[in-house]
C-alpha positions as CSV (number, residue, x, y, z in Angstrom):
1,M,44.8,-32.4,109.0
2,L,42.5,-35.2,110.1
3,E,42.8,-34.5,114.0
4,L,42.6,-30.7,113.3
5,F,39.6,-31.0,110.9
6,P,37.5,-34.1,111.1
7,E,34.9,-32.0,109.2
8,G,36.8,-32.7,106.1
9,F,39.9,-31.5,104.3
10,E,41.5,-32.1,100.7
11,E,44.9,-32.0,99.2
12,L,45.0,-30.1,95.9
13,D,48.0,-30.6,93.6
14,H,49.4,-27.5,91.6
15,P,52.5,-27.1,89.3
16,D,54.0,-25.1,92.1
17,G,53.2,-27.0,95.1
18,L,50.5,-28.8,97.2
19,E,47.6,-27.0,98.6
20,L,45.7,-28.0,102.0
21,V,42.4,-27.1,102.0
22,A,40.2,-27.6,105.5
23,Y,36.7,-27.2,105.4
24,T,35.9,-25.8,108.7
25,D,33.9,-22.9,110.6
26,D,35.6,-20.0,112.6
27,A,37.3,-21.8,115.3
28,G,38.6,-24.0,112.9
29,E,40.1,-21.1,111.1
30,E,41.7,-20.1,114.4
31,R,43.3,-23.8,114.7
32,L,44.5,-23.1,110.9
33,W,46.4,-20.0,112.2
34,A,47.9,-21.7,115.3
35,A,49.1,-24.6,113.2
36,F,50.4,-23.0,110.0
37,G,50.7,-19.3,110.6
38,E,49.5,-17.5,107.2
39,V,46.3,-18.9,105.7
40,A,43.6,-17.6,103.5
41,A,39.7,-18.2,104.2
42,D,37.0,-18.3,101.5
43,D,33.4,-19.4,101.6
44,V,32.8,-22.8,100.0
45,P,29.9,-23.7,97.6
46,V,26.8,-25.5,99.0
47,G,27.2,-29.4,98.5
48,W,31.1,-29.3,99.3
49,E,30.5,-32.0,101.7
50,E,29.6,-34.5,98.9
51,R,32.6,-33.8,96.5
52,W,34.5,-36.9,98.0
53,R,32.1,-38.7,95.7
54,E,33.9,-37.4,92.5
55,F,37.0,-39.2,93.5
56,H,35.4,-42.6,93.7
57,R,35.3,-43.9,90.2
58,P,34.2,-47.5,89.4
59,V,37.0,-50.0,88.3
60,R,36.4,-52.9,85.7
61,V,38.9,-56.0,85.8
62,G,37.7,-58.8,83.4
63,N,34.1,-59.4,83.9
64,L,34.3,-57.8,87.5
65,W,33.1,-54.3,88.1
66,I,33.8,-52.7,91.7
67,G,32.2,-49.4,92.4
68,P,30.2,-47.4,94.8
69,P,26.3,-47.5,95.2
70,W,25.6,-44.4,93.2
71,E,27.1,-45.6,90.0
72,T,25.4,-48.2,87.8
73,P,27.2,-51.3,86.6
74,P,27.1,-52.4,83.2
75,A,24.8,-55.3,82.6
76,D,27.3,-57.6,81.2
77,A,29.6,-57.3,84.6
78,D,29.5,-59.1,87.9
79,A,29.1,-56.4,90.1
80,I,30.8,-55.9,93.4
81,V,29.2,-52.6,95.2
82,V,31.1,-51.2,98.0
83,D,30.2,-48.0,99.8
84,P,33.6,-46.3,99.9
85,G,32.7,-44.1,102.8
86,R,34.8,-40.9,102.6
87,A,38.4,-42.9,102.6
88,F,38.0,-46.6,101.8
89,G,37.0,-49.0,99.3
90,T,37.4,-47.4,96.1
91,G,38.8,-50.2,94.1
92,G,41.2,-48.1,92.5
93,H,44.3,-49.3,94.6
94,A,46.9,-52.0,92.8
95,T,46.4,-54.4,95.6
96,T,42.6,-54.2,95.1
97,R,42.7,-54.6,91.3
98,L,45.2,-57.6,91.7
99,C,42.7,-59.1,94.2
100,L,39.9,-58.7,91.4
101,L,42.3,-60.2,88.8
102,L,42.4,-63.2,91.0
103,L,38.5,-63.4,91.6
104,A,37.9,-63.1,88.1
105,E,39.7,-66.4,87.4
106,L,37.4,-68.4,89.9
107,E,34.7,-70.4,88.5
108,R,31.7,-68.6,88.1
109,G,29.3,-69.4,91.0
110,S,32.2,-70.2,93.8
111,L,32.1,-66.5,94.7
112,L,30.5,-65.8,98.2
113,D,27.6,-63.2,98.0
114,V,27.7,-61.3,101.2
115,G,25.2,-58.7,101.4
């Protein structure tokens, strides 16, 4: 899907299966037909290209908070702000949370601030 629709696509889970949604133009609709056969086309609402932000939620582990720049960290947290782009850096993956737990155990002031 990424190769066919670099403009954007998403997977929507439904009780009866998975729906693949491609955000594209008329030429992309033709690629959909060629790749998958039967498809349905609908107009998308204005602002669809920013919907990916809804899926990037802050994560709190101990005193550490990791989140995107459009979220505000709590005043009592050590904030790690990561701009996730459209695919990476959400802090929601288990390995990221484990790394945050290790960071939280470090002595305060021993973290490197890269900005």
